[in-house]
N, C-alpha and C positions, 0 to 999 in steps of 0.2 A: 616401910611404903615406899620411901626415897630409892631402894634400891631397885624395885619394881618400874618406880618413872624412870630411873635411867637405864635400866634396861631396853624398855618400851620406846625411850627416844632414840638409844643405838640404833634399833631395829627400824624404827621410821625413818632416820635420817640413811641409815643404808639402802633402805628400799627404794626412798628416793634417788641416790645415787644409782641403782641400779636402773630405774625408768628413767634416768636421763645418761643411760651409758656411761657410767664412769669407767675407767679401766679397773680392769678384776682387782691389780694389786693395790689399788688404793682405797678399797671399800673398807678395810677395816679403819684406816683413817678417818674416813670420814663418818663413820658412826662415832668415832670417838672425838670429833669436832663435835655434832650435835649431841652427843652426850654430855660431853665438856659443857656444853652453852647452856642446856637444862639446869646442870648443875649449878651455875652459876645464877642463872635467872632466881630459881629455889632458895639460894642462899641470900640473896638479897631479898627477892619479895614476900616470903615467906618467913624467914627464920631473923631477917634484920628489919623488916616492915618499912622496907623501900617501897615508895609508888612504882606501878607495875610497868609505867612507861620509862621510868628513870632505868628501872633493874633489866627492861628489856633494850634499852641504848646502852647499858654498861654490858649486858651480855652479848649485844651486835659486835661492838668493838673489840671484846674478848674474841670472839669471833672470828673477825678479821684479821687480827695479829697472827691467833695461832694457825688461820689456815695460810698464812703469807710465812709462817715458819713451815708449814708442814708444805707448801708449794715449793720452796726453795731445796726445802732438804730432799723431797722424793722427785726434784725436776717435772712437776705438772702442773697444768694449770691452775691458777688461785680459783677459779670460778668453780671447779669441783667440789672443794671444801668448803666455799661460802654457800652454794646452794645448801648442800648436805648438814650445814651446821647452822641454816637461818630455818629449816623446817621445824625443828620442835618449838620455836619461839612465833610461830605465825599464830595470828589470833584467830582460828578457826570456828571454834566453840562461841566466842563472842560475836563473830559474825553471824552466826546461825541463829543466836539469842537475839540479836539485831532485826534479822529479819522474820523470826517469830512476833518479836514485839509489834512490828511493822502490820504483821499480818493481823494480828488480834487488835489493831487501833487502839494500842496503848503508846501513843507519840510523845509523851516525856521521857519514857523510859528508851525510845527506839532515837529520837537524839543525845541522850546520853551517850547509850553505849555505842553508836555510829560514830561519835565523837571519841571514843576509847578507841575504837578500832583504828580511827585514823591518825590517832598520836599514837598509838604502836605500831602502823607499819610504817610512819617518819620516821620513827625511833629507828626500825630496823635498817632503812636506808640510812639515814643520818649515821649510823652507828659504824656502817661496810665504807662511807665515804670518810669519817674521819680516822678508821685506822688506817686506809691507805692515803691519809695525809700525813701520819706519825710515820709511816712506811717511806713516803719521800723524803719527808726532813731527816729522816735517819739515813738515809741512800745518800744524799747529796750532801750530809756532813761529811761521810764516811769518801767521798769522790773528793771533796775539797782536799782532802787531806793528803790526799796522794798526787795531786796537781801541784804543780810550781806557776810561778807569777807568769812565768813565759808562755805556758799551756795555757790559761785562761785569756790572757790579753792580744798574744801572740808577739813574735820578736818586731819590734820596731828600731828603727833608725831615725 
């Protein structure tokens, strides 16, 4: 069952990369980012019984870090890998259920489901932001290692 889900997430991520006009040479990497994000989510949410919002947050952080590694390795913009990697995590089915609950006038389930959709969506955005912060911290630490005191402050007399 997990193998089928990984294959479908790979196809979905690759399909969205094609829709967003990603370069052909990066389509395979886009699919692997999407597949890897779904694998992290499934391991956390279903195997380890972590809350789905926390599992989505951690999977989004992993997507951001993995996307930065691939962007540096293949010299492509990071957004190509971020978008493809996040697609399997988007709560489309839950959003549909929210609208269905609203249409059938079940407002208690509508509010609960809408809150979950909002938290998952926020977790996706927060995960990408956290991964960028981690990248900036690592980059700044490496940059400081190669700078001398005079490079930072300038020569003063």
